[in-house]
C-alpha positions as CSV (number, residue, x, y, z in Angstrom):
1,X,-9.3,11.0,2.2
2,X,-5.9,10.7,3.4
3,X,-3.0,8.3,3.3
4,X,0.3,7.8,5.1
5,X,2.6,5.5,3.0
6,X,5.6,3.8,4.6
7,X,8.3,1.4,2.7
8,X,8.5,-1.5,5.1
9,X,10.6,-4.7,5.5
10,X,7.9,-6.3,7.6
11,X,4.7,-5.2,8.6
12,X,1.4,-6.6,10.4
13,X,-2.1,-5.7,11.5
14,X,-3.6,-6.6,14.4
15,X,-7.0,-6.0,16.0
16,X,-7.8,-6.5,19.6
17,X,-4.5,-8.6,19.6
18,X,-5.7,-10.9,16.9
19,X,-3.3,-11.0,14.1
20,X,-5.1,-10.1,10.7
21,X,-2.6,-10.1,8.2
22,X,1.3,-9.6,7.6
23,X,3.7,-8.8,4.9
24,X,7.3,-8.9,4.0
25,X,8.9,-6.1,1.9
26,X,6.6,-3.7,0.5
27,X,4.2,-0.9,1.3
28,X,2.2,-0.2,4.6
29,X,-0.5,2.2,3.9
30,X,-2.7,4.0,6.6
31,X,-5.7,5.3,4.8
32,X,-8.4,7.5,6.5
33,X,-11.7,7.6,4.5
34,X,-14.5,9.8,5.4
35,X,-18.3,9.2,4.6
36,X,-18.2,12.2,2.0
37,X,-15.3,10.4,0.1
38,X,-16.5,9.3,-3.4
39,X,-15.2,6.5,-5.7
40,X,-13.2,9.1,-7.7
41,X,-11.3,10.0,-4.5
42,X,-10.6,6.3,-4.0
43,X,-9.4,5.6,-7.7
44,X,-7.2,9.0,-7.3
45,X,-5.5,7.5,-4.3
46,X,-5.0,4.0,-5.6
47,X,-3.6,5.6,-8.7
48,X,-1.3,7.7,-6.8
49,X,-0.1,5.0,-4.3
50,X,0.6,2.4,-7.0
51,X,2.6,4.7,-9.1
52,X,4.8,6.1,-6.2
53,X,8.4,5.7,-7.9
54,X,10.0,4.6,-4.2
55,X,11.7,1.2,-5.2
56,X,15.0,0.8,-6.9
57,X,15.4,-1.5,-9.8
58,X,18.5,-3.2,-10.7
59,X,20.2,-0.1,-12.4
60,X,19.4,1.8,-9.2
61,X,16.8,3.7,-11.0
62,X,13.4,4.5,-9.2
63,X,10.4,2.4,-10.5
64,X,6.7,2.4,-9.3
65,X,5.5,-0.1,-6.7
66,X,3.1,-1.7,-9.2
67,X,5.8,-2.0,-11.8
68,X,8.2,-3.4,-9.4
69,X,5.4,-6.1,-8.1
70,X,4.3,-7.3,-11.7
71,X,8.0,-7.8,-12.7
72,X,9.6,-9.6,-9.6
73,X,6.7,-11.1,-7.6
74,X,2.8,-10.7,-7.4
75,X,1.6,-7.9,-5.4
76,X,-0.9,-8.4,-2.5
77,X,-3.5,-5.9,-1.1
78,X,-5.4,-6.4,2.0
79,X,-7.9,-4.2,3.6
80,X,-8.6,-4.4,7.3
81,X,-11.5,-2.2,8.3
82,X,-11.8,-0.7,11.8
83,X,-15.3,-0.2,13.0
């Protein structure tokens, strides 16, 4: 399992030119999953990504993505599988 994490101002997902979803400021995660990956691998990746300290708080200190979402606005997660 591999992930590429991008901090974005906007992002959208299109499949065959059809818009599947979009977000404003947040994280865009490109996730590669193989058939041998386990639930343990997934839990590790979710924990790693949600605890990245890549957003600044009001004191210009870094805070995690999940802390920022729960403190300011609800966070949204969407998964778009590609066959």
